[in-house]
Every structure is written in C-alpha cells, then in structure tokens.
DRENSE-294266 format. One record per residue: residue number from 1; x, y, z of N, C-alpha, C, CB in turn. Coordinates in Angstrom, 3 decimals. Glycine has a CB too. Example, Ala and Ser with C-alpha at 12.3 -4.5 7.8 and 13.67 -1.06 7.14 Angstrom:
2
<resi=1 n.x=13.190 n.y=-5.690 n.z=7.800 ca.x=12.300 ca.y=-4.500 ca.z=7.800 c.x=13.200 c.y=-3.300 c.z=7.800 cb.x=11.308 cb.y=-4.473 cb.z=9.046>
<resi=2 n.x=12.850 n.y=-2.250 n.z=7.080 ca.x=13.670 ca.y=-1.060 ca.z=7.140 c.x=12.900 c.y=0.030 c.z=7.870 cb.x=14.084 cb.y=-0.598 cb.z=5.725>
END
This chain:
68
<resi=1 n.x=74.204 n.y=-38.562 n.z=10.400 ca.x=73.808 ca.y=-38.412 ca.z=11.653 c.x=72.230 c.y=-37.273 c.z=12.092 cb.x=75.229 cb.y=-37.893 cb.z=12.252>
<resi=2 n.x=71.394 n.y=-37.752 n.z=12.732 ca.x=69.844 ca.y=-36.654 ca.z=13.107 c.x=70.458 c.y=-35.884 c.z=14.095 cb.x=68.168 cb.y=-37.475 cb.z=13.874>
<resi=3 n.x=70.295 n.y=-34.713 n.z=13.720 ca.x=70.072 ca.y=-33.695 ca.z=14.427 c.x=68.985 c.y=-33.753 c.z=16.079 cb.x=69.529 cb.y=-32.852 cb.z=13.283>
<resi=4 n.x=69.326 n.y=-33.994 n.z=16.777 ca.x=68.555 ca.y=-34.501 ca.z=18.524 c.x=68.299 c.y=-32.907 c.z=19.315 cb.x=70.112 cb.y=-35.747 cb.z=19.881>
<resi=5 n.x=69.292 n.y=-31.285 n.z=18.488 ca.x=68.783 ca.y=-30.661 ca.z=19.103 c.x=67.240 c.y=-30.123 c.z=18.952 cb.x=69.576 cb.y=-30.000 cb.z=19.132>
<resi=6 n.x=66.338 n.y=-30.232 n.z=20.305 ca.x=65.024 ca.y=-29.278 ca.z=20.121 c.x=64.954 c.y=-28.204 c.z=19.320 cb.x=64.645 cb.y=-28.711 cb.z=21.232>
<resi=7 n.x=64.194 n.y=-27.481 n.z=18.492 ca.x=63.773 ca.y=-26.443 ca.z=18.108 c.x=63.311 c.y=-25.729 c.z=19.117 cb.x=63.013 cb.y=-26.590 cb.z=17.241>
<resi=8 n.x=63.654 n.y=-24.417 n.z=18.712 ca.x=62.833 ca.y=-23.360 ca.z=20.579 c.x=61.416 c.y=-23.505 c.z=20.252 cb.x=63.175 cb.y=-20.983 cb.z=20.873>
<resi=9 n.x=60.623 n.y=-23.207 n.z=20.953 ca.x=59.306 ca.y=-23.366 ca.z=21.222 c.x=58.978 c.y=-22.035 c.z=20.091 cb.x=58.838 cb.y=-23.257 cb.z=23.040>
<resi=10 n.x=57.728 n.y=-22.010 n.z=19.683 ca.x=57.340 ca.y=-20.710 ca.z=18.315 c.x=56.552 c.y=-19.473 c.z=19.756 cb.x=55.467 cb.y=-21.595 cb.z=16.442>
<resi=11 n.x=56.664 n.y=-18.871 n.z=19.918 ca.x=55.923 ca.y=-17.275 ca.z=20.705 c.x=54.522 c.y=-17.767 c.z=20.050 cb.x=56.644 cb.y=-15.175 cb.z=19.990>
<resi=12 n.x=53.506 n.y=-17.775 n.z=20.939 ca.x=52.208 ca.y=-17.860 ca.z=20.358 c.x=51.480 c.y=-16.701 c.z=19.964 cb.x=51.453 cb.y=-18.484 cb.z=21.153>
<resi=13 n.x=50.701 n.y=-16.831 n.z=19.069 ca.x=50.101 ca.y=-15.582 ca.z=18.478 c.x=49.210 c.y=-14.716 c.z=19.120 cb.x=49.477 cb.y=-15.872 cb.z=17.448>
<resi=14 n.x=49.192 n.y=-13.376 n.z=18.979 ca.x=48.196 ca.y=-13.069 ca.z=20.126 c.x=46.943 c.y=-13.586 c.z=20.121 cb.x=47.963 cb.y=-11.775 cb.z=20.257>
<resi=15 n.x=45.899 n.y=-14.420 n.z=19.067 ca.x=44.742 ca.y=-15.060 ca.z=19.367 c.x=45.079 c.y=-16.275 c.z=19.823 cb.x=43.861 cb.y=-15.133 cb.z=18.345>
<resi=16 n.x=46.465 n.y=-16.766 n.z=19.520 ca.x=46.313 ca.y=-17.975 ca.z=20.318 c.x=46.574 c.y=-17.539 c.z=21.964 cb.x=47.448 cb.y=-19.163 cb.z=19.737>
<resi=17 n.x=47.454 n.y=-16.585 n.z=22.306 ca.x=47.438 ca.y=-16.181 ca.z=23.795 c.x=45.751 c.y=-15.767 c.z=24.076 cb.x=48.633 cb.y=-14.713 cb.z=24.094>
<resi=18 n.x=44.915 n.y=-15.475 n.z=23.750 ca.x=43.887 ca.y=-15.056 ca.z=23.728 c.x=42.865 c.y=-16.160 c.z=24.461 cb.x=43.691 cb.y=-14.673 cb.z=22.408>
<resi=19 n.x=42.755 n.y=-17.084 n.z=23.219 ca.x=42.509 ca.y=-18.453 ca.z=23.564 c.x=43.034 c.y=-18.980 c.z=25.110 cb.x=43.212 cb.y=-19.272 cb.z=22.428>
<resi=20 n.x=44.200 n.y=-18.876 n.z=25.057 ca.x=44.777 ca.y=-19.652 ca.z=25.989 c.x=44.098 c.y=-18.722 c.z=27.540 cb.x=46.679 cb.y=-19.705 cb.z=25.674>
<resi=21 n.x=44.001 n.y=-17.936 n.z=27.930 ca.x=43.629 ca.y=-16.892 ca.z=28.910 c.x=41.979 c.y=-17.547 c.z=29.303 cb.x=43.697 cb.y=-15.090 cb.z=28.107>
<resi=22 n.x=41.196 n.y=-17.584 n.z=27.455 ca.x=39.870 ca.y=-17.581 ca.z=28.454 c.x=40.267 c.y=-19.266 c.z=28.196 cb.x=37.922 cb.y=-16.700 cb.z=27.861>
<resi=23 n.x=40.953 n.y=-20.097 n.z=27.888 ca.x=40.769 ca.y=-21.570 ca.z=28.356 c.x=40.751 c.y=-21.460 c.z=30.150 cb.x=42.244 cb.y=-22.653 cb.z=27.680>
<resi=24 n.x=42.107 n.y=-20.786 n.z=30.598 ca.x=42.211 ca.y=-20.319 ca.z=31.837 c.x=41.116 c.y=-19.965 c.z=32.564 cb.x=42.920 cb.y=-19.410 cb.z=31.828>
<resi=25 n.x=40.855 n.y=-18.963 n.z=32.210 ca.x=39.611 ca.y=-18.641 ca.z=33.095 c.x=37.863 c.y=-19.241 c.z=33.026 cb.x=39.552 cb.y=-17.182 cb.z=32.872>
<resi=26 n.x=37.782 n.y=-20.191 n.z=32.207 ca.x=36.866 ca.y=-20.638 ca.z=31.693 c.x=36.984 c.y=-22.111 c.z=32.884 cb.x=37.033 cb.y=-20.695 cb.z=29.939>
<resi=27 n.x=37.801 n.y=-22.271 n.z=32.987 ca.x=38.734 ca.y=-23.828 ca.z=33.643 c.x=38.218 c.y=-23.395 c.z=35.300 cb.x=41.211 cb.y=-23.848 cb.z=33.352>
<resi=28 n.x=39.110 n.y=-21.984 n.z=35.459 ca.x=39.193 ca.y=-21.444 ca.z=36.878 c.x=37.354 c.y=-21.145 c.z=37.479 cb.x=40.294 cb.y=-19.750 cb.z=36.767>
<resi=29 n.x=36.464 n.y=-20.657 n.z=36.535 ca.x=35.159 ca.y=-20.187 ca.z=36.490 c.x=34.648 c.y=-21.420 c.z=37.159 cb.x=34.544 cb.y=-19.777 cb.z=35.025>
<resi=30 n.x=34.900 n.y=-22.877 n.z=36.066 ca.x=34.174 ca.y=-23.946 ca.z=36.175 c.x=34.258 c.y=-24.529 c.z=37.809 cb.x=34.697 cb.y=-24.935 cb.z=35.056>
<resi=31 n.x=34.995 n.y=-24.193 n.z=38.431 ca.x=35.133 ca.y=-24.049 ca.z=40.166 c.x=35.098 c.y=-23.299 c.z=40.745 cb.x=35.939 cb.y=-24.290 cb.z=40.775>
<resi=32 n.x=35.006 n.y=-22.462 n.z=40.200 ca.x=34.364 ca.y=-20.893 ca.z=41.590 c.x=35.027 c.y=-20.158 c.z=41.804 cb.x=34.041 cb.y=-21.016 cb.z=43.144>
<resi=33 n.x=36.261 n.y=-20.499 n.z=40.520 ca.x=37.618 ca.y=-19.697 ca.z=41.250 c.x=37.591 c.y=-18.623 c.z=39.412 cb.x=39.720 cb.y=-21.265 cb.z=41.795>
<resi=34 n.x=38.402 n.y=-17.208 n.z=40.192 ca.x=38.624 ca.y=-16.549 ca.z=39.563 c.x=40.159 c.y=-15.861 c.z=39.644 cb.x=37.636 cb.y=-15.973 cb.z=39.663>
<resi=35 n.x=40.900 n.y=-15.228 n.z=38.471 ca.x=41.971 ca.y=-14.046 ca.z=38.675 c.x=41.289 c.y=-12.890 c.z=38.536 cb.x=43.182 cb.y=-14.005 cb.z=37.675>
<resi=36 n.x=41.467 n.y=-11.984 n.z=39.747 ca.x=40.526 ca.y=-10.927 ca.z=39.642 c.x=42.216 c.y=-9.466 c.z=39.697 cb.x=38.954 cb.y=-11.044 cb.z=41.395>
<resi=37 n.x=43.024 n.y=-10.096 n.z=40.296 ca.x=44.125 ca.y=-9.269 ca.z=40.572 c.x=44.553 c.y=-8.384 c.z=39.525 cb.x=45.165 cb.y=-10.019 cb.z=40.933>
<resi=38 n.x=44.374 n.y=-7.238 n.z=38.787 ca.x=45.120 ca.y=-6.704 ca.z=37.778 c.x=46.927 c.y=-7.226 c.z=37.558 cb.x=44.942 cb.y=-5.151 cb.z=38.113>
<resi=39 n.x=47.039 n.y=-7.370 n.z=38.619 ca.x=48.933 ca.y=-7.961 ca.z=38.632 c.x=49.063 c.y=-9.393 c.z=38.275 cb.x=49.805 cb.y=-7.919 cb.z=40.369>
<resi=40 n.x=48.090 n.y=-9.867 n.z=38.578 ca.x=48.178 ca.y=-11.223 ca.z=38.192 c.x=47.617 c.y=-11.741 c.z=36.782 cb.x=47.533 cb.y=-11.912 cb.z=39.205>
<resi=41 n.x=46.739 n.y=-11.094 n.z=37.032 ca.x=46.164 ca.y=-11.124 ca.z=35.187 c.x=47.547 c.y=-10.779 c.z=34.385 cb.x=44.706 cb.y=-9.572 cb.z=34.663>
<resi=42 n.x=48.094 n.y=-9.628 n.z=34.246 ca.x=49.145 ca.y=-9.230 ca.z=33.508 c.x=50.461 c.y=-10.674 c.z=33.507 cb.x=49.651 cb.y=-7.658 cb.z=34.279>
<resi=43 n.x=50.648 n.y=-11.083 n.z=34.675 ca.x=51.478 ca.y=-11.945 ca.z=34.513 c.x=50.656 c.y=-13.020 c.z=33.936 cb.x=52.207 cb.y=-12.210 cb.z=35.666>
<resi=44 n.x=49.874 n.y=-13.403 n.z=33.749 ca.x=48.884 ca.y=-14.640 ca.z=33.471 c.x=49.200 c.y=-14.263 c.z=31.702 cb.x=46.814 cb.y=-14.475 cb.z=34.260>
<resi=45 n.x=48.798 n.y=-12.749 n.z=31.279 ca.x=49.221 ca.y=-12.579 ca.z=29.662 c.x=50.108 c.y=-12.749 c.z=29.289 cb.x=49.180 cb.y=-11.646 cb.z=29.075>
<resi=46 n.x=51.508 n.y=-12.270 n.z=29.955 ca.x=52.748 ca.y=-12.593 ca.z=29.595 c.x=53.331 c.y=-14.087 c.z=29.207 cb.x=53.378 cb.y=-12.126 cb.z=30.571>
<resi=47 n.x=52.201 n.y=-15.081 n.z=30.209 ca.x=52.511 ca.y=-16.027 ca.z=30.170 c.x=51.705 c.y=-16.690 c.z=29.131 cb.x=52.564 cb.y=-16.413 cb.z=31.274>
<resi=48 n.x=50.838 n.y=-16.524 n.z=29.067 ca.x=50.408 ca.y=-16.896 ca.z=27.226 c.x=50.745 c.y=-16.775 c.z=26.246 cb.x=49.640 cb.y=-16.567 cb.z=26.667>
<resi=49 n.x=51.504 n.y=-15.688 n.z=26.483 ca.x=52.079 ca.y=-14.703 ca.z=24.683 c.x=53.646 c.y=-15.430 c.z=24.983 cb.x=52.149 cb.y=-12.006 cb.z=24.642>
<resi=50 n.x=53.925 n.y=-16.078 n.z=25.883 ca.x=55.374 ca.y=-16.432 ca.z=25.650 c.x=56.430 c.y=-15.603 c.z=26.205 cb.x=55.628 cb.y=-16.468 cb.z=24.300>
<resi=51 n.x=55.894 n.y=-14.526 n.z=26.690 ca.x=57.034 ca.y=-13.381 ca.z=27.262 c.x=57.519 c.y=-13.677 c.z=28.617 cb.x=56.416 cb.y=-11.833 cb.z=27.375>
<resi=52 n.x=57.046 n.y=-14.971 n.z=29.459 ca.x=57.399 ca.y=-15.396 ca.z=30.888 c.x=57.185 c.y=-17.300 c.z=30.556 cb.x=56.048 cb.y=-14.498 cb.z=32.323>
<resi=53 n.x=58.064 n.y=-17.586 n.z=31.531 ca.x=57.988 ca.y=-19.273 ca.z=31.870 c.x=56.839 c.y=-19.403 c.z=32.969 cb.x=59.620 cb.y=-19.983 cb.z=32.593>
<resi=54 n.x=56.319 n.y=-20.403 n.z=33.109 ca.x=55.404 ca.y=-20.322 ca.z=34.149 c.x=56.307 c.y=-20.219 c.z=35.418 cb.x=54.398 cb.y=-21.557 cb.z=34.152>
<resi=55 n.x=57.360 n.y=-20.372 n.z=35.354 ca.x=58.663 ca.y=-20.998 ca.z=36.677 c.x=58.888 c.y=-18.495 c.z=36.931 cb.x=61.303 cb.y=-22.687 cb.z=35.307>
<resi=56 n.x=58.912 n.y=-17.957 n.z=35.981 ca.x=59.212 ca.y=-16.750 ca.z=36.169 c.x=57.721 c.y=-16.344 c.z=36.355 cb.x=60.102 cb.y=-16.087 cb.z=35.056>
<resi=57 n.x=56.808 n.y=-16.378 n.z=35.515 ca.x=55.044 ca.y=-15.768 ca.z=36.542 c.x=54.946 c.y=-15.960 c.z=37.707 cb.x=53.567 cb.y=-16.457 cb.z=36.263>
<resi=58 n.x=55.478 n.y=-17.297 n.z=38.446 ca.x=55.335 ca.y=-17.471 ca.z=39.623 c.x=55.834 c.y=-16.703 c.z=40.844 cb.x=55.636 cb.y=-18.428 cb.z=39.645>
<resi=59 n.x=57.360 n.y=-17.000 n.z=39.904 ca.x=58.700 ca.y=-15.986 ca.z=40.976 c.x=57.864 c.y=-14.865 c.z=41.076 cb.x=60.553 cb.y=-15.415 cb.z=40.161>
<resi=60 n.x=57.621 n.y=-13.974 n.z=40.148 ca.x=57.304 ca.y=-12.473 ca.z=39.793 c.x=55.592 c.y=-12.248 c.z=41.075 cb.x=56.882 cb.y=-12.333 cb.z=37.441>
<resi=61 n.x=54.736 n.y=-13.784 n.z=40.163 ca.x=53.523 ca.y=-12.934 ca.z=41.621 c.x=54.083 c.y=-13.334 c.z=43.200 cb.x=51.409 cb.y=-13.825 cb.z=41.589>
<resi=62 n.x=54.688 n.y=-14.668 n.z=43.462 ca.x=55.672 ca.y=-14.351 ca.z=44.957 c.x=55.693 c.y=-13.287 c.z=45.493 cb.x=57.048 cb.y=-14.457 cb.z=44.910>
<resi=63 n.x=56.344 n.y=-12.699 n.z=44.675 ca.x=57.192 ca.y=-10.985 ca.z=45.190 c.x=56.600 c.y=-9.993 c.z=45.224 cb.x=58.258 cb.y=-10.354 cb.z=44.384>
<resi=64 n.x=55.512 n.y=-9.542 n.z=44.312 ca.x=54.061 ca.y=-8.924 ca.z=44.168 c.x=53.487 c.y=-9.005 c.z=45.670 cb.x=53.013 cb.y=-9.847 cb.z=42.999>
<resi=65 n.x=53.288 n.y=-10.424 n.z=45.754 ca.x=52.310 ca.y=-10.433 ca.z=46.346 c.x=52.768 c.y=-10.672 c.z=48.291 cb.x=51.434 cb.y=-11.575 cb.z=45.492>
<resi=66 n.x=54.523 n.y=-10.277 n.z=48.221 ca.x=55.563 ca.y=-10.531 ca.z=49.384 c.x=55.240 c.y=-11.960 c.z=50.253 cb.x=55.490 cb.y=-9.158 cb.z=50.489>
<resi=67 n.x=54.919 n.y=-13.007 n.z=48.983 ca.x=55.919 ca.y=-14.330 ca.z=49.742 c.x=56.986 c.y=-14.514 c.z=49.597 cb.x=55.716 cb.y=-15.539 cb.z=49.537>
<resi=68 n.x=57.941 n.y=-14.070 n.z=48.979 ca.x=59.439 ca.y=-14.414 ca.z=49.337 c.x=60.331 c.y=-13.111 c.z=49.580 cb.x=60.128 cb.y=-15.288 cb.z=48.092>
END
C-alpha cells in the first residue's frame, strides 16, 4: 500500500526567501506599486521565509491596520 500522506513543506532557505521578496517587489513595481510600510514588509519577509502562512500574514496585517 502506498503512503498518501503528503510530506511537510520544506522551509525556504534565506536565499530563497530573498528571491521571493525580490520577485514580489518586481511584480508590484512593474504595476507601479510597492510595499513601503515596515510592518507590512516584515510580514512579507516572514511569509517568504515560511514563518507565516499567507492567511496568517493577512490576518496580522489586517489587525495591525485596524481593519478587524
């Protein structure tokens, strides 16, 4: 019988996380946007580093901005 349990996702290396952030900055920049807020950038960094999920980062951002 084959094990169908997915393996846990590997945490990105610091270099991989930096590449993700550079990609995000490039995509946003090509559309004339940027993320300049230091707290928002830290959430992006943590998400890129695998420290937060997208849902967790979004919830924290909304809380920081007083949206929830």
